[in-house]
N, C-alpha and C positions, 0 to 999 in steps of 0.2 A: 074783671081785671085782666089786662093783657100782658102776657109774658113775652119778653123779647129773647129770641134764641140767636146765638152767634156760632158760626161754623169755623173750624180751625183754619188758620191761614197757612198756605203752602208757599214756602219761599223758594223761588227759583234762583239759580246762580246768575249772577250778573254776567253780561256778555264779556267783559274783560277777563273775569275769572275763568270762564269756560274756555276762552281762546288760549289763555296761558297754559291750561292743562293739556289741551290738544297739542300745543307747541312742545311741551315737555315730552309727551308720548312719542311725537315724531322724531325727537332728538335722540331717544334711547337707542334705536338701531344704529344710528350714525356713530354714537359713542362706542357701542360694542364693536362695530367694524373697525374703528380707529384703534381700539385696544388690541384686536386680533392682528391687525396689520403691524402694529408696533412690536408685538411678540414674535411674529414671523421674521421681521427684520432683525430683531435681537438674536434669534436663533441662527439666522444666516451669518451674522457677524461672528458669533461664537464658533460656528463650524469653520468659517474661513480662518480663524485664528489658530485652529488646531493643525493646520497644514504644516509639515516640517519645513524648516527654513534654516539654512546654514549661513551665519553672518561671516563674510570673508571679503577681503579686498583683493584676493587672488583669483586664480582660474581653477575651476573644478574639472578634473579629468576622471572619467569612468573607464575602467579597464576590466575586461573579462579574461580569465586565464584558467586553463585546465591542466591537470597533471594526473598521471596514472601510476599506481603502485602494482607490482606483480608479486604474486605469492603462489607457492605450491599448495594445493588444497590439502586439508587434513581431515576432512570428513566426506563420506559418500552416502548418498541416499538411494535405496533400492526398493522397488515395488515387487513383491512376490506373492504368489497365491496358488490356489488350487481350483481347477475346473473339473466338475464331475457330471455325468449324464446317467439318467435312469428312466425307466418306463413311467414312474409316477413321481410326483413332487416330493413326497416324504422320503422315498428311497434316495433321491438325488441329494437332498439336504443332509440325510444321515451319513451317506458315503462321503460327502464333502467335509462334514464336521470331523469324522474320524481321521481323514487324511490331513486335514488342516491342523489338527491337534499335534500330529507328528512333526509337521513343518514348524510350528511354533516352538515345540520342545527343542528342535534342532537349532532354532534361532537363539534361544536362551542358552543352550549348551555351548554356542559359539562365543558367549560372553557379551551378548547384546543386552543392555539394561532395559528394564520395563519401560522407562520414560522414552526410550528410543524405538518402541514398537507401537504402532498405531494402525488400527483397522481403517482402511480407506474405502471399503465397499463390500457389501454382501448382496448378491443378486440371484434371483431365481426366475428363469424364463422358459416358457413352453417352446418346444421345437415343432415346426410345422412341415408337412409334406404338401406341396402344391402340384395340382394336376389341372389340365385344361378343362374349362367348363365345369369345375367342381369347387366347392368351398374348401378352404385349407383344413387339413386334418392334423390334430396334435399327435405326434409320434412319440413324444417323451418330454423330459424336462432337463434343463441344464442349470446347475448351481455353481456359483462363483464366489469365492472369498479371497480378498486381497488385503495385504498389510504393507505399510511403508516402514522400513527399518533404516536407522541411521547407524552406519559403521564408522567408528571413531579411530580405527586402526586400518588405514588404507591398504597396508601390506597384506591384510587378511581377506580383502574383498573377493578375490578369485576363489580362494579355498572355501569361504562361506557360501558362495553361490553354488559351488559344486556339491557341498553337503546338503543344501536345500533341495536340489534336484534329486539327490540320492534318497532323500526321505519322503519324496512325494510331490514336491512343488512342480507344477507343469506350466506355470506362468512366471516370467521374470521380465521386468522392464527397468532399465537403468544400466549402470549407476549414473547419477549426476553428482558432480563434485562441488564442494563449497568449503568455506572457512568457518570455524567456530566463531562465536561472537567476540571473544577476546582478540584473536588474531585479525578478524575483520576490522575491528575498531582501530587497531594499531596500523593496519594497512591504509585505512582512510585518513588517519592522522598524517601518515607519510605523504599521501597525495595532497592533503591540505598545505603542508609545508612547501611542497614543490610548486603548488599553484600560487601561493603568496609570493614566493621568490620570483616566479615568472612575471607576476603582476608588477612587482617592484622594479624589476629590470626594464620592463616595458615603459613604466612611468618615468624612469630615469632617462630613457631614450627620447621620449617625447619632450621632457623638460630641457635636455641638452640641445635638441634640435630647435626648440623655441627660444633658446637663450634664457632659460629660467631654471629654478631649482625646485625640488620636491620638498615642500614644507612639512607635510604631515599626511597621515591617512585619516580621512573623514569617516568612512564607514566600510565595513566588510560584510558581505552576505553570501550565503551558500546558494548557488544556482541549482544544485542538484548533485546527487551521488548515484553512480551507476556501476553495478556489478553484474554483468551479463552472465547467465548460467552457462556452464560449460556443456558443450554438446556431448551426448552419450557416446563414449568410445566404443569401438568395435571389440567384442569379446571373442577370442578365438582359442580353440584348444590346440596346444602345441605338444609335440612328441619329442622328448629328450633322447629317448632310446627306442629302438624298435619294439613295439608292443607295450611300451610303458607310457601311461597317461600322466600328464602334469596338470597343475592347477590352471584354471582359466586365466588367461593373460589379460590384465587390466592396466592401462596407463593413465594416470590422473592428469598429466600435463600441467598447465599453469593457468591461474586465474588473473584477470586484470580488473582492478578496481579504480574507477575514475572519480575525480572531484572537480567541480567547476565553481569558481569564486568570482563574485562581482565586487570590485574594490574601487572606491572613490578616493582620489588623491587631491590635495590642494597644492597647486603650483604658484610660485611667486618669484619675484626678482631677488 
């Protein structure tokens, strides 16, 4: 008896079905590119819409004006300290610490608050002797300790400096003069008012020349504020009577604080 065997049939996709799949695969990158291009165009449009725009049927005029307020300084900053030298580093630092403690005590005794005393630097450096055709040789060490102090009563600056030297300070730099925050803000506000008045007067001049009127201020921006530091004055010892020493003479002078404004006006008939 003969058995008939049958093998499973493998169905291959028809040519139209295979070509349609290939077509869909080739379209996918094109569709992705189109989506990305559309997103970029949308982002560019949104970015362009955020640009500032002022709707007006008039003429926009931009004016820059500067004004300066002058004030007599009410605070002084002084750097003072002690320099000591010794044969070895430890001795130089110990001697410096002892002498600096006396200086700091004199600073506090003069009424300077803790918040107005700040250490600005402590240094220890070897001292060298240089000879021709020989390596440098250390001959000793120099220690340096400096503090910055803020003196809020300018009338006492000279007296305080003299007391510091008398107690061991052998380095003094300054003073530089400034205003405290409250007075400085008030001075800048005065400069702002002066600058806006100048800008308005200039806008009125332009409008009148052009046969127009100033309708309104569109915007005001601060171009910058400038308070140059006062140069250090010369300190001199003066003698009121023969043989009698007076306090070191210090003149604070005057500080100038400037403000620059950029103002945009709308002009119209």
